[in-house]
Biopython code that builds the backbone (N, CA, C, O; Angstrom):
import numpy as np
from Bio.PDB.StructureBuilder import StructureBuilder

atoms = [
    (1, "UNK", "N", (-3.074, 1.830, -12.388)),
    (1, "UNK", "CA", (-2.876, 3.046, -11.629)),
    (1, "UNK", "C", (-1.697, 3.800, -12.238)),
    (1, "UNK", "O", (-0.696, 3.198, -12.628)),
    (2, "UNK", "N", (-1.827, 5.107, -12.314)),
    (2, "UNK", "CA", (-0.713, 5.923, -12.794)),
    (2, "UNK", "C", (0.401, 5.904, -11.758)),
    (2, "UNK", "O", (0.150, 5.901, -10.553)),
    (3, "UNK", "N", (1.630, 5.891, -12.248)),
    (3, "UNK", "CA", (2.766, 5.916, -11.324)),
    (3, "UNK", "C", (2.759, 7.174, -10.466)),
    (3, "UNK", "O", (3.112, 7.125, -9.288)),
    (4, "UNK", "N", (2.362, 8.295, -11.048)),
    (4, "UNK", "CA", (2.326, 9.543, -10.275)),
    (4, "UNK", "C", (1.308, 9.450, -9.140)),
    (4, "UNK", "O", (1.547, 9.974, -8.052)),
    (5, "UNK", "N", (0.185, 8.792, -9.381)),
    (5, "UNK", "CA", (-0.822, 8.608, -8.322)),
    (5, "UNK", "C", (-0.270, 7.705, -7.219)),
    (5, "UNK", "O", (-0.465, 7.972, -6.034)),
    (6, "UNK", "N", (0.408, 6.652, -7.613)),
    (6, "UNK", "CA", (0.987, 5.738, -6.631)),
    (6, "UNK", "C", (2.048, 6.434, -5.796)),
    (6, "UNK", "O", (2.096, 6.256, -4.579)),
    (7, "UNK", "N", (2.888, 7.217, -6.432)),
    (7, "UNK", "CA", (3.926, 7.953, -5.697)),
    (7, "UNK", "C", (3.283, 8.872, -4.662)),
    (7, "UNK", "O", (3.744, 8.949, -3.523)),
    (8, "UNK", "N", (2.225, 9.565, -5.056)),
    (8, "UNK", "CA", (1.544, 10.468, -4.136)),
    (8, "UNK", "C", (0.871, 9.740, -2.992)),
    (8, "UNK", "O", (0.960, 10.164, -1.840)),
    (9, "UNK", "N", (0.197, 8.645, -3.305)),
    (9, "UNK", "CA", (-0.524, 7.935, -2.247)),
    (9, "UNK", "C", (0.411, 7.247, -1.270)),
    (9, "UNK", "O", (0.054, 7.046, -0.109)),
    (10, "UNK", "N", (1.598, 6.884, -1.723)),
    (10, "UNK", "CA", (2.564, 6.209, -0.857)),
    (10, "UNK", "C", (3.614, 7.154, -0.271)),
    (10, "UNK", "O", (4.459, 6.740, 0.523)),
    (11, "UNK", "N", (3.551, 8.423, -0.670)),
    (11, "UNK", "CA", (4.494, 9.398, -0.135)),
    (11, "UNK", "C", (5.925, 9.154, -0.598)),
    (11, "UNK", "O", (6.872, 9.431, 0.137)),
    (12, "UNK", "N", (6.084, 8.640, -1.807)),
    (12, "UNK", "CA", (7.412, 8.363, -2.360)),
    (12, "UNK", "C", (7.738, 9.359, -3.457)),
    (12, "UNK", "O", (6.849, 9.828, -4.168)),
    (13, "UNK", "N", (9.017, 9.678, -3.590)),
    (13, "UNK", "CA", (9.380, 10.518, -4.723)),
    (13, "UNK", "C", (9.425, 9.631, -5.971)),
    (13, "UNK", "O", (9.692, 8.434, -5.865)),
    (14, "UNK", "N", (9.169, 10.200, -7.136)),
    (14, "UNK", "CA", (9.092, 9.408, -8.362)),
    (14, "UNK", "C", (10.351, 8.593, -8.669)),
    (14, "UNK", "O", (10.251, 7.487, -9.201)),
    (15, "UNK", "N", (11.520, 9.116, -8.345)),
    (15, "UNK", "CA", (12.759, 8.379, -8.606)),
    (15, "UNK", "C", (12.821, 7.110, -7.767)),
    (15, "UNK", "O", (13.167, 6.041, -8.271)),
    (16, "UNK", "N", (12.488, 7.230, -6.496)),
    (16, "UNK", "CA", (12.480, 6.074, -5.614)),
    (16, "UNK", "C", (11.450, 5.059, -6.092)),
    (16, "UNK", "O", (11.716, 3.857, -6.119)),
    (17, "UNK", "N", (10.279, 5.547, -6.466)),
    (17, "UNK", "CA", (9.224, 4.653, -6.938)),
    (17, "UNK", "C", (9.665, 3.925, -8.201)),
    (17, "UNK", "O", (9.395, 2.734, -8.354)),
    (18, "UNK", "N", (10.331, 4.617, -9.095)),
    (18, "UNK", "CA", (10.802, 4.000, -10.332)),
    (18, "UNK", "C", (11.747, 2.835, -10.041)),
    (18, "UNK", "O", (11.690, 1.802, -10.709)),
    (19, "UNK", "N", (12.608, 3.003, -9.051)),
    (19, "UNK", "CA", (13.520, 1.916, -8.662)),
    (19, "UNK", "C", (12.756, 0.724, -8.099)),
    (19, "UNK", "O", (13.056, -0.428, -8.412)),
    (20, "UNK", "N", (11.770, 1.019, -7.270)),
    (20, "UNK", "CA", (10.961, -0.049, -6.678)),
    (20, "UNK", "C", (10.191, -0.795, -7.761)),
    (20, "UNK", "O", (10.146, -2.026, -7.760)),
    (21, "UNK", "N", (9.590, -0.059, -8.676)),
    (21, "UNK", "CA", (8.813, -0.669, -9.750)),
    (21, "UNK", "C", (9.704, -1.533, -10.634)),
    (21, "UNK", "O", (9.280, -2.602, -11.073)),
    (22, "UNK", "N", (10.924, -1.093, -10.902)),
    (22, "UNK", "CA", (11.844, -1.894, -11.708)),
    (22, "UNK", "C", (12.097, -3.244, -11.042)),
    (22, "UNK", "O", (12.158, -4.274, -11.713)),
    (23, "UNK", "N", (12.243, -3.231, -9.725)),
    (23, "UNK", "CA", (12.454, -4.498, -9.006)),
    (23, "UNK", "C", (11.206, -5.366, -9.044)),
    (23, "UNK", "O", (11.300, -6.587, -9.168)),
    (24, "UNK", "N", (10.043, -4.746, -8.939)),
    (24, "UNK", "CA", (8.797, -5.502, -9.032)),
    (24, "UNK", "C", (8.639, -6.128, -10.419)),
    (24, "UNK", "O", (8.173, -7.260, -10.545)),
    (25, "UNK", "N", (9.026, -5.390, -11.451)),
    (25, "UNK", "CA", (8.976, -5.935, -12.817)),
    (25, "UNK", "C", (9.962, -7.091, -12.978)),
    (25, "UNK", "O", (9.630, -8.112, -13.580)),
    (26, "UNK", "N", (11.163, -6.933, -12.446)),
    (26, "UNK", "CA", (12.164, -7.998, -12.534)),
    (26, "UNK", "C", (11.678, -9.281, -11.866)),
    (26, "UNK", "O", (12.015, -10.383, -12.299)),
    (27, "UNK", "N", (10.886, -9.127, -10.811)),
    (27, "UNK", "CA", (10.357, -10.283, -10.088)),
    (27, "UNK", "C", (9.026, -10.773, -10.673)),
    (27, "UNK", "O", (8.402, -11.675, -10.116)),
    (28, "UNK", "N", (8.593, -10.187, -11.784)),
    (28, "UNK", "CA", (7.317, -10.516, -12.428)),
    (28, "UNK", "C", (6.128, -10.318, -11.493)),
    (28, "UNK", "O", (5.184, -11.108, -11.495)),
    (29, "UNK", "N", (6.187, -9.249, -10.692)),
    (29, "UNK", "CA", (5.092, -8.932, -9.779)),
    (29, "UNK", "C", (4.247, -7.767, -10.284)),
    (29, "UNK", "O", (3.098, -7.608, -9.871)),
    (30, "UNK", "N", (4.810, -6.955, -11.173)),
    (30, "UNK", "CA", (4.097, -5.796, -11.722)),
    (30, "UNK", "C", (4.554, -5.553, -13.152)),
    (30, "UNK", "O", (5.591, -6.043, -13.600)),
    (31, "UNK", "N", (3.725, -4.765, -13.855)),
    (31, "UNK", "CA", (4.026, -4.456, -15.253)),
    (31, "UNK", "C", (3.666, -2.994, -15.506)),
    (31, "UNK", "O", (2.608, -2.517, -15.096)),
    (32, "UNK", "N", (4.574, -2.296, -16.191)),
    (32, "UNK", "CA", (4.332, -0.906, -16.603)),
    (32, "UNK", "C", (3.804, -0.907, -18.032)),
    (32, "UNK", "O", (4.261, -1.672, -18.882)),
    (33, "UNK", "N", (2.836, -0.039, -18.276)),
    (33, "UNK", "CA", (2.338, 0.126, -19.639)),
    (33, "UNK", "C", (2.142, 1.612, -19.901)),
    (33, "UNK", "O", (1.703, 2.346, -19.016)),
    (34, "UNK", "N", (2.466, 2.064, -21.119)),
    (34, "UNK", "CA", (2.253, 3.477, -21.443)),
    (34, "UNK", "C", (0.769, 3.760, -21.644)),
    (34, "UNK", "O", (0.004, 2.887, -22.052)),
    (35, "UNK", "N", (0.385, 4.981, -21.355)),
    (35, "UNK", "CA", (-0.985, 5.426, -21.577)),
    (35, "UNK", "C", (-1.227, 5.532, -23.080)),
    (35, "UNK", "O", (-0.362, 6.004, -23.817)),
    (36, "UNK", "N", (-2.381, 5.103, -23.526)),
    (36, "UNK", "CA", (-2.711, 5.118, -24.960)),
    (36, "UNK", "C", (-2.825, 6.550, -25.476)),
    (36, "UNK", "O", (-2.426, 6.837, -26.605)),
    (37, "UNK", "N", (-3.365, 7.445, -24.656)),
    (37, "UNK", "CA", (-3.603, 8.824, -25.077)),
    (37, "UNK", "C", (-2.380, 9.706, -24.858)),
    (37, "UNK", "O", (-2.027, 10.506, -25.725)),
    (38, "UNK", "N", (-1.733, 9.564, -23.706)),
    (38, "UNK", "CA", (-0.607, 10.420, -23.349)),
    (38, "UNK", "C", (0.618, 9.547, -23.084)),
    (38, "UNK", "O", (0.719, 8.916, -22.032)),
    (39, "UNK", "N", (1.526, 9.513, -24.018)),
    (39, "UNK", "CA", (2.710, 8.664, -23.931)),
    (39, "UNK", "C", (3.631, 8.983, -22.776)),
    (39, "UNK", "O", (4.483, 8.170, -22.418)),
    (40, "UNK", "N", (3.473, 10.162, -22.185)),
    (40, "UNK", "CA", (4.302, 10.517, -21.021)),
    (40, "UNK", "C", (3.830, 9.829, -19.753)),
    (40, "UNK", "O", (4.578, 9.713, -18.782)),
    (41, "UNK", "N", (2.585, 9.374, -19.768)),
    (41, "UNK", "CA", (1.974, 8.750, -18.588)),
    (41, "UNK", "C", (2.236, 7.250, -18.612)),
    (41, "UNK", "O", (2.122, 6.597, -19.650)),
    (42, "UNK", "N", (2.588, 6.721, -17.448)),
    (42, "UNK", "CA", (2.835, 5.285, -17.317)),
    (42, "UNK", "C", (1.877, 4.730, -16.268)),
    (42, "UNK", "O", (1.693, 5.313, -15.200)),
    (43, "UNK", "N", (1.274, 3.593, -16.596)),
    (43, "UNK", "CA", (0.373, 2.913, -15.668)),
    (43, "UNK", "C", (1.088, 1.695, -15.106)),
    (43, "UNK", "O", (1.950, 1.106, -15.758)),
    (44, "UNK", "N", (0.719, 1.329, -13.893)),
    (44, "UNK", "CA", (1.294, 0.162, -13.240)),
    (44, "UNK", "C", (0.165, -0.799, -12.899)),
    (44, "UNK", "O", (-0.874, -0.399, -12.374)),
    (45, "UNK", "N", (0.385, -2.058, -13.203)),
    (45, "UNK", "CA", (-0.603, -3.088, -12.879)),
    (45, "UNK", "C", (0.109, -4.301, -12.308)),
    (45, "UNK", "O", (1.225, -4.635, -12.705)),
    (46, "UNK", "N", (-0.556, -4.947, -11.375)),
    (46, "UNK", "CA", (-0.006, -6.174, -10.809)),
    (46, "UNK", "C", (-0.179, -7.305, -11.818)),
    (46, "UNK", "O", (-1.182, -7.372, -12.529)),
    (47, "UNK", "N", (0.802, -8.181, -11.870)),
    (47, "UNK", "CA", (0.677, -9.394, -12.677)),
    (47, "UNK", "C", (-0.118, -10.414, -11.867)),
    (47, "UNK", "O", (-0.424, -10.179, -10.698)),
    (48, "UNK", "N", (-0.449, -11.540, -12.482)),
    (48, "UNK", "CA", (-1.135, -12.601, -11.736)),
    (48, "UNK", "C", (-0.293, -13.029, -10.540)),
    (48, "UNK", "O", (-0.814, -13.242, -9.445)),
    (49, "UNK", "N", (0.989, -13.151, -10.757)),
    (49, "UNK", "CA", (1.897, -13.530, -9.667)),
    (49, "UNK", "C", (1.897, -12.471, -8.561)),
    (49, "UNK", "O", (1.902, -12.806, -7.377)),
    (50, "UNK", "N", (1.891, -11.198, -8.951)),
    (50, "UNK", "CA", (1.861, -10.109, -7.982)),
    (50, "UNK", "C", (0.579, -10.104, -7.169)),
    (50, "UNK", "O", (0.613, -9.886, -5.958)),
    (51, "UNK", "N", (-0.555, -10.344, -7.828)),
    (51, "UNK", "CA", (-1.831, -10.395, -7.110)),
    (51, "UNK", "C", (-1.867, -11.572, -6.138)),
    (51, "UNK", "O", (-2.382, -11.448, -5.027)),
    (52, "UNK", "N", (-1.323, -12.707, -6.555)),
    (52, "UNK", "CA", (-1.300, -13.880, -5.674)),
    (52, "UNK", "C", (-0.438, -13.608, -4.442)),
    (52, "UNK", "O", (-0.826, -13.957, -3.326)),
    (53, "UNK", "N", (0.720, -12.991, -4.634)),
    (53, "UNK", "CA", (1.586, -12.668, -3.506)),
    (53, "UNK", "C", (0.911, -11.660, -2.584)),
    (53, "UNK", "O", (1.004, -11.777, -1.362)),
    (54, "UNK", "N", (0.240, -10.683, -3.154)),
    (54, "UNK", "CA", (-0.487, -9.695, -2.360)),
    (54, "UNK", "C", (-1.510, -10.383, -1.462)),
    (54, "UNK", "O", (-1.627, -10.045, -0.284)),
    (55, "UNK", "N", (-2.243, -11.335, -2.004)),
    (55, "UNK", "CA", (-3.258, -12.039, -1.215)),
    (55, "UNK", "C", (-2.631, -12.828, -0.068)),
    (55, "UNK", "O", (-3.178, -12.865, 1.034)),
    (56, "UNK", "N", (-1.492, -13.454, -0.323)),
    (56, "UNK", "CA", (-0.794, -14.198, 0.737)),
    (56, "UNK", "C", (-0.357, -13.243, 1.847)),
    (56, "UNK", "O", (-0.579, -13.513, 3.027)),
    (57, "UNK", "N", (0.262, -12.134, 1.466)),
    (57, "UNK", "CA", (0.737, -11.162, 2.453)),
    (57, "UNK", "C", (-0.434, -10.573, 3.224)),
    (57, "UNK", "O", (-0.369, -10.422, 4.444)),
    (58, "UNK", "N", (-1.488, -10.246, 2.523)),
    (58, "UNK", "CA", (-2.677, -9.668, 3.186)),
    (58, "UNK", "C", (-3.252, -10.644, 4.200)),
    (58, "UNK", "O", (-3.604, -10.245, 5.310)),
    (59, "UNK", "N", (-3.353, -11.906, 3.837)),
    (59, "UNK", "CA", (-3.880, -12.921, 4.742)),
    (59, "UNK", "C", (-2.990, -13.084, 5.970)),
    (59, "UNK", "O", (-3.483, -13.185, 7.094)),
    (60, "UNK", "N", (-1.681, -13.107, 5.751)),
    (60, "UNK", "CA", (-0.748, -13.245, 6.872)),
    (60, "UNK", "C", (-0.823, -12.038, 7.804)),
    (60, "UNK", "O", (-0.776, -12.185, 9.025)),
    (61, "UNK", "N", (-0.940, -10.854, 7.225)),
    (61, "UNK", "CA", (-1.042, -9.635, 8.026)),
    (61, "UNK", "C", (-2.331, -9.634, 8.839)),
    (61, "UNK", "O", (-2.329, -9.249, 10.009)),
    (62, "UNK", "N", (-3.425, -10.060, 8.228)),
    (62, "UNK", "CA", (-4.708, -10.126, 8.924)),
    (62, "UNK", "C", (-4.636, -11.126, 10.078)),
    (62, "UNK", "O", (-5.116, -10.850, 11.177)),
    (63, "UNK", "N", (-4.038, -12.283, 9.822)),
    (63, "UNK", "CA", (-3.893, -13.300, 10.873)),
    (63, "UNK", "C", (-3.045, -12.776, 12.029)),
    (63, "UNK", "O", (-3.376, -13.005, 13.192)),
    (64, "UNK", "N", (-1.961, -12.078, 11.719)),
    (64, "UNK", "CA", (-1.086, -11.540, 12.763)),
    (64, "UNK", "C", (-1.813, -10.492, 13.593)),
    (64, "UNK", "O", (-1.687, -10.471, 14.817)),
    (65, "UNK", "N", (-2.571, -9.625, 12.937)),
    (65, "UNK", "CA", (-3.321, -8.599, 13.661)),
    (65, "UNK", "C", (-4.392, -9.237, 14.542)),
    (65, "UNK", "O", (-4.577, -8.836, 15.690)),
    (66, "UNK", "N", (-5.087, -10.221, 14.005)),
    (66, "UNK", "CA", (-6.116, -10.922, 14.782)),
    (66, "UNK", "C", (-5.496, -11.558, 16.023)),
    (66, "UNK", "O", (-6.046, -11.450, 17.119)),
    (67, "UNK", "N", (-4.364, -12.212, 15.856)),
    (67, "UNK", "CA", (-3.683, -12.838, 16.989)),
    (67, "UNK", "C", (-3.316, -11.799, 18.044)),
    (67, "UNK", "O", (-3.552, -12.005, 19.234)),
    (68, "UNK", "N", (-2.736, -10.682, 17.602)),
    (68, "UNK", "CA", (-2.317, -9.641, 18.541)),
    (68, "UNK", "C", (-3.513, -9.060, 19.285)),
    (68, "UNK", "O", (-3.433, -8.824, 20.491)),
    (69, "UNK", "N", (-4.617, -8.827, 18.588)),
    (69, "UNK", "CA", (-5.811, -8.287, 19.237)),
    (69, "UNK", "C", (-6.380, -9.258, 20.264)),
    (69, "UNK", "O", (-6.864, -8.846, 21.318)),
    (70, "UNK", "N", (-6.320, -10.539, 19.952)),
    (70, "UNK", "CA", (-6.821, -11.552, 20.881)),
    (70, "UNK", "C", (-5.981, -11.635, 22.156)),
    (70, "UNK", "O", (-6.465, -12.101, 23.188)),
    (71, "UNK", "N", (-4.728, -11.185, 22.089)),
    (71, "UNK", "CA", (-3.852, -11.205, 23.259)),
    (71, "UNK", "C", (-4.120, -10.025, 24.197)),
    (71, "UNK", "O", (-3.673, -10.024, 25.343)),
    (72, "UNK", "N", (-4.844, -9.033, 23.708)),
    (72, "UNK", "CA", (-5.126, -7.839, 24.498)),
    (72, "UNK", "C", (-6.284, -8.101, 25.461)),
    (72, "UNK", "O", (-7.186, -8.891, 25.184)),
    (73, "UNK", "N", (-6.227, -7.418, 26.586)),
    (73, "UNK", "CA", (-7.331, -7.497, 27.549)),
    (73, "UNK", "C", (-8.532, -6.739, 26.983)),
    (73, "UNK", "O", (-8.376, -5.919, 26.078)),
    (74, "UNK", "N", (-9.729, -7.008, 27.509)),
    (74, "UNK", "CA", (-10.903, -6.240, 27.054)),
    (74, "UNK", "C", (-10.713, -4.736, 27.233)),
    (74, "UNK", "O", (-11.142, -3.952, 26.386)),
    (75, "UNK", "N", (-10.074, -4.331, 28.324)),
    (75, "UNK", "CA", (-9.840, -2.899, 28.543)),
    (75, "UNK", "C", (-8.902, -2.328, 27.480)),
    (75, "UNK", "O", (-9.135, -1.232, 26.971)),
    (76, "UNK", "N", (-7.844, -3.066, 27.144)),
    (76, "UNK", "CA", (-6.915, -2.604, 26.095)),
    (76, "UNK", "C", (-7.627, -2.524, 24.747)),
    (76, "UNK", "O", (-7.402, -1.587, 23.981)),
    (77, "UNK", "N", (-8.483, -3.498, 24.456)),
    (77, "UNK", "CA", (-9.243, -3.487, 23.195)),
    (77, "UNK", "C", (-10.165, -2.268, 23.132)),
    (77, "UNK", "O", (-10.293, -1.634, 22.085)),
    (78, "UNK", "N", (-10.808, -1.944, 24.262)),
    (78, "UNK", "CA", (-11.690, -0.775, 24.305)),
    (78, "UNK", "C", (-10.908, 0.507, 24.085)),
    (78, "UNK", "O", (-11.328, 1.378, 23.324)),
    (79, "UNK", "N", (-9.754, 0.619, 24.765)),
    (79, "UNK", "CA", (-8.923, 1.825, 24.609)),
    (79, "UNK", "C", (-8.426, 1.962, 23.171)),
    (79, "UNK", "O", (-8.356, 3.069, 22.638)),
    (80, "UNK", "N", (-8.086, 0.854, 22.556)),
    (80, "UNK", "CA", (-7.662, 0.896, 21.154)),
    (80, "UNK", "C", (-8.811, 1.355, 20.263)),
    (80, "UNK", "O", (-8.621, 2.189, 19.378)),
    (81, "UNK", "N", (-9.992, 0.812, 20.497)),
    (81, "UNK", "CA", (-11.163, 1.224, 19.712)),
    (81, "UNK", "C", (-11.444, 2.713, 19.888)),
    (81, "UNK", "O", (-11.793, 3.402, 18.930)),
    (82, "UNK", "N", (-11.290, 3.207, 21.119)),
    (82, "UNK", "CA", (-11.502, 4.627, 21.372)),
    (82, "UNK", "C", (-10.472, 5.502, 20.655)),
    (82, "UNK", "O", (-10.758, 6.648, 20.307)),
    (83, "UNK", "N", (-9.282, 4.959, 20.438)),
    (83, "UNK", "CA", (-8.202, 5.720, 19.796)),
    (83, "UNK", "C", (-8.291, 5.699, 18.267)),
    (83, "UNK", "O", (-7.591, 6.463, 17.603)),
    (84, "UNK", "N", (-9.133, 4.845, 17.704)),
    (84, "UNK", "CA", (-9.180, 4.712, 16.245)),
    (84, "UNK", "C", (-9.440, 6.017, 15.496)),
    (84, "UNK", "O", (-8.771, 6.262, 14.491)),
    (85, "UNK", "N", (-10.364, 6.859, 15.923)),
    (85, "UNK", "CA", (-10.557, 8.123, 15.179)),
    (85, "UNK", "C", (-9.287, 8.978, 15.127)),
    (85, "UNK", "O", (-9.002, 9.599, 14.103)),
    (86, "UNK", "N", (-8.541, 9.014, 16.203)),
    (86, "UNK", "CA", (-7.298, 9.793, 16.227)),
    (86, "UNK", "C", (-6.277, 9.164, 15.282)),
    (86, "UNK", "O", (-5.590, 9.873, 14.547)),
    (87, "UNK", "N", (-6.179, 7.836, 15.301)),
    (87, "UNK", "CA", (-5.236, 7.144, 14.414)),
    (87, "UNK", "C", (-5.613, 7.353, 12.945)),
    (87, "UNK", "O", (-4.738, 7.522, 12.095)),
    (88, "UNK", "N", (-6.908, 7.342, 12.651)),
    (88, "UNK", "CA", (-7.361, 7.593, 11.277)),
    (88, "UNK", "C", (-6.990, 9.013, 10.837)),
    (88, "UNK", "O", (-6.592, 9.221, 9.692)),
    (89, "UNK", "N", (-7.118, 9.978, 11.734)),
    (89, "UNK", "CA", (-6.729, 11.360, 11.427)),
    (89, "UNK", "C", (-5.228, 11.452, 11.168)),
    (89, "UNK", "O", (-4.784, 12.188, 10.287)),
    (90, "UNK", "N", (-4.457, 10.705, 11.939)),
    (90, "UNK", "CA", (-3.007, 10.676, 11.752)),
    (90, "UNK", "C", (-2.647, 10.118, 10.378)),
    (90, "UNK", "O", (-1.798, 10.675, 9.681)),
    (91, "UNK", "N", (-3.281, 9.039, 9.998)),
    (91, "UNK", "CA", (-3.027, 8.446, 8.683)),
    (91, "UNK", "C", (-3.382, 9.428, 7.579)),
    (91, "UNK", "O", (-2.632, 9.577, 6.614)),
    (92, "UNK", "N", (-4.518, 10.098, 7.713)),
    (92, "UNK", "CA", (-4.929, 11.073, 6.697)),
    (92, "UNK", "C", (-3.949, 12.224, 6.597)),
    (92, "UNK", "O", (-3.644, 12.686, 5.497)),
    (93, "UNK", "N", (-3.450, 12.696, 7.735)),
    (93, "UNK", "CA", (-2.467, 13.783, 7.722)),
    (93, "UNK", "C", (-1.179, 13.344, 7.024)),
    (93, "UNK", "O", (-0.571, 14.125, 6.292)),
    (94, "UNK", "N", (-0.771, 12.112, 7.249)),
    (94, "UNK", "CA", (0.435, 11.599, 6.585)),
    (94, "UNK", "C", (0.236, 11.471, 5.085)),
    (94, "UNK", "O", (1.154, 11.734, 4.308)),
    (95, "UNK", "N", (-0.967, 11.066, 4.676)),
    (95, "UNK", "CA", (-1.266, 10.984, 3.239)),
    (95, "UNK", "C", (-1.204, 12.371, 2.604)),
    (95, "UNK", "O", (-0.645, 12.538, 1.520)),
    (96, "UNK", "N", (-1.776, 13.362, 3.280)),
    (96, "UNK", "CA", (-1.772, 14.729, 2.758)),
    (96, "UNK", "C", (-0.360, 15.265, 2.635)),
    (96, "UNK", "O", (-0.049, 15.996, 1.695)),
    (97, "UNK", "N", (0.485, 14.909, 3.568)),
    (97, "UNK", "CA", (1.894, 15.368, 3.541)),
    (97, "UNK", "C", (2.614, 14.823, 2.319)),
    (97, "UNK", "O", (3.466, 15.499, 1.743)),
    (98, "UNK", "N", (2.274, 13.601, 1.922)),
    (98, "UNK", "CA", (2.934, 12.969, 0.781)),
    (98, "UNK", "C", (2.501, 13.510, -0.566)),
    (98, "UNK", "O", (3.120, 13.202, -1.584)),
    (99, "UNK", "N", (1.460, 14.304, -0.587)),
    (99, "UNK", "CA", (0.937, 14.816, -1.871)),
    (99, "UNK", "C", (1.625, 16.056, -2.288)),
    (99, "UNK", "O", (1.308, 16.614, -3.338)),
]
sb = StructureBuilder()
sb.init_structure("model")
sb.init_model(0)
sb.init_chain("A")
sb.init_seg("    ")
for serial, (resi, resn, name, xyz) in enumerate(atoms, 1):
    if name == "N":
        sb.init_residue(resn, " ", resi, " ")
    sb.init_atom(name, np.array(xyz, "f"), 0.0, 1.0, " ", f" {name:<3s}", serial, name[0])
structure = sb.get_structure()
């Protein structure tokens, strides 16, 4: 992924993203590579270690969400389901703001 695309999708300014990426590289979680065609463009890719950590975090997040949903009453679950379209619109608006 291009760093500029990542900055836009995450709503981060490029300077902040560069600092974050440097820390990810130091931890061997990501790697920057220059574009073959355009040397000004930098791509970011997860290392094997980074992908493994991502999977662990994703699994833990999924388990936590599942647990929280199971604690809700059926009425609360229904109200949450009814609110999903509004929440999706909110997320999309936030993504657009970051571009």
